[in-house]
C-alpha positions as MATLAB code, in Angstrom:
seq = 'GDGSLTVEQQCGVWGWGAVHEPVFAVTDGAEVTVRCDEFAMGSEAGGEGLFLVDGGSFTAEHDLWLQNAVLEVRSGTVHIMGGVAVERGGIVVSGGTLTVDGALWLGEGNVTVTGGELIIPGGEGALTLDAGEVTVSGGTIREP';
ca = [
       0.000    0.000    0.000;
       0.882    3.675    0.086;
       2.818    5.255    2.870;
       5.956    6.779    4.207;
       8.646    5.659    6.607;
      10.732    8.040    8.712;
      13.803    6.717   10.528;
      16.541    8.712   12.285;
      19.534    7.112   10.528;
      19.396    3.930    8.434;
      16.668    1.524    7.432;
      16.536   -1.406    5.070;
      15.471   -4.857    3.967;
      17.962   -7.724    4.392;
      18.271  -11.408    3.689;
      19.455  -13.248    6.814;
      19.046  -16.790    8.050;
      16.283  -18.530    6.098;
      15.548  -15.515    3.872;
      18.150  -15.737    1.116;
      16.567  -13.577   -1.609;
      14.635  -10.662   -0.079;
      12.178   -8.664   -2.192;
      11.064   -5.061   -1.718;
       8.308   -4.303   -4.249;
       6.341   -1.143   -4.987;
       3.544   -2.033   -7.408;
       0.010   -1.258   -8.556;
       0.114    2.520   -8.090;
       1.471    2.484   -4.526;
       3.414    5.578   -3.447;
       6.219    5.015   -0.936;
       8.522    7.671    0.541;
      11.458    6.792    2.797;
      13.021    9.438    5.018;
      16.311    8.199    6.471;
      20.025    8.857    5.956;
      20.338    5.695    3.895;
      17.886    3.082    2.672;
      19.722   -0.203    2.234;
      18.782   -3.544    0.772;
      20.593   -6.765    0.179;
      21.434  -10.238    1.269;
      24.018  -11.552    3.690;
      22.697  -15.054    3.026;
      24.271  -15.541   -0.410;
      21.204  -14.952   -2.590;
      20.387  -11.896   -4.671;
      17.732   -9.492   -3.456;
      15.257   -7.684   -5.714;
      14.173   -4.071   -5.300;
      11.264   -3.841   -7.768;
       9.172   -0.868   -8.876;
       6.406   -1.819  -11.290;
       3.552    0.670  -11.603;
       4.247    2.533   -8.389;
       6.361    5.379   -7.068;
       9.323    5.171   -4.661;
      11.192    8.176   -3.258;
      14.238    8.040   -0.988;
      15.044   11.430    0.493;
      18.736   10.518    0.835;
      20.953    7.627   -0.348;
      20.234    4.106   -1.578;
      22.727    1.299   -0.936;
      22.389   -2.210   -2.389;
      24.473   -5.274   -1.556;
      23.829   -8.449   -3.565;
      20.658   -6.899   -4.969;
      19.181   -5.594   -8.210;
      17.164   -2.403   -8.573;
      14.626   -3.079  -11.329;
      12.294   -0.384  -12.660;
       9.653   -1.891  -14.979;
       7.223    1.030  -14.882;
       6.476    3.864  -12.521;
       9.026    6.196  -10.957;
      11.976    5.961   -8.618;
      13.563    9.142   -7.262;
      16.736    8.879   -5.185;
      17.485   12.335   -3.810;
      21.033   11.352   -2.871;
      23.433    8.872   -4.423;
      23.139    5.204   -5.317;
      25.830    2.682   -4.355;
      25.594   -0.937   -5.506;
      28.289   -3.095   -3.946;
      27.260   -6.143   -5.991;
      24.112   -6.460   -8.092;
      22.797   -4.270  -10.850;
      20.375   -1.710  -12.159;
      17.757   -2.612  -14.777;
      15.394   -0.038  -16.285;
      12.920   -1.593  -18.725;
      10.259    1.118  -18.385;
       9.389    4.077  -16.215;
      11.903    6.543  -14.825;
      14.831    6.231  -12.424;
      16.103    9.635  -11.276;
      19.277    9.874   -9.192;
      20.197   13.334   -7.879;
      23.707   12.322   -6.732;
      26.352    9.881   -7.957;
      25.730    6.311   -9.127;
      28.436    3.712   -8.364;
      28.539   -0.036   -8.955;
      31.345   -2.099   -7.485;
      30.344   -5.223   -9.363;
      27.378   -5.342  -11.724;
      25.773   -3.920  -14.825;
      23.487   -1.032  -15.712;
      20.948   -2.119  -18.346;
      18.415    0.288  -19.866;
      16.056   -1.355  -22.384;
      13.147    1.060  -21.990;
      12.244    4.087  -19.928;
      14.957    6.411  -18.761;
      17.727    6.826  -16.230;
      18.208   10.490  -15.308;
      21.448   11.461  -13.574;
      23.594   14.628  -13.444;
      26.288   14.172  -16.090;
      24.305   11.538  -18.018;
      25.873    8.230  -19.001;
      29.396    9.601  -18.502;
      28.683   10.092  -14.795;
      28.079    6.384  -14.110;
      30.944    4.757  -12.204;
      31.333    0.998  -12.657;
      34.361   -0.766  -11.152;
      33.488   -4.114  -12.765;
      30.545   -4.158  -15.145;
      29.032   -2.739  -18.297;
      26.477   -0.148  -19.337;
      23.994   -1.361  -21.976;
      21.423    0.984  -23.509;
      19.031   -0.473  -26.096;
      15.591    1.073  -26.342;
      15.759    3.426  -23.383;
      17.832    6.497  -22.538;
      20.347    7.717  -19.998;
      20.277   11.499  -19.816;
      20.938   14.546  -17.681;
      18.118   16.260  -15.791;
];
């Protein structure tokens, strides 16, 4: 459903113990706003987490950090008002809009845009990938 979450410092969704592949999904027109220094998602259990936006809206008022997780935007909007750091995982935009106001860094993983758009200051040249590739086929990466 719709809503907002306000936390003093950090908040997140993690795979631990029996949960190996956590999922955080914003779908069906839901509007979610997170107010914390950093929203984090990932898995310490060896699986890959999924942060999915499909037909909804997600706003993080600060940073987004992913570890062993993929941010996938199928439709709808994602607005990260800070930076995005992906230790291991990836970013997939197949529809909708992903807007990042700060830097976007991937330690290990790919950025794939097959539809929709990724909006970031500096455009495609501003993406920092230590080990991975940027693929654009059908969508766009552009400046605000």
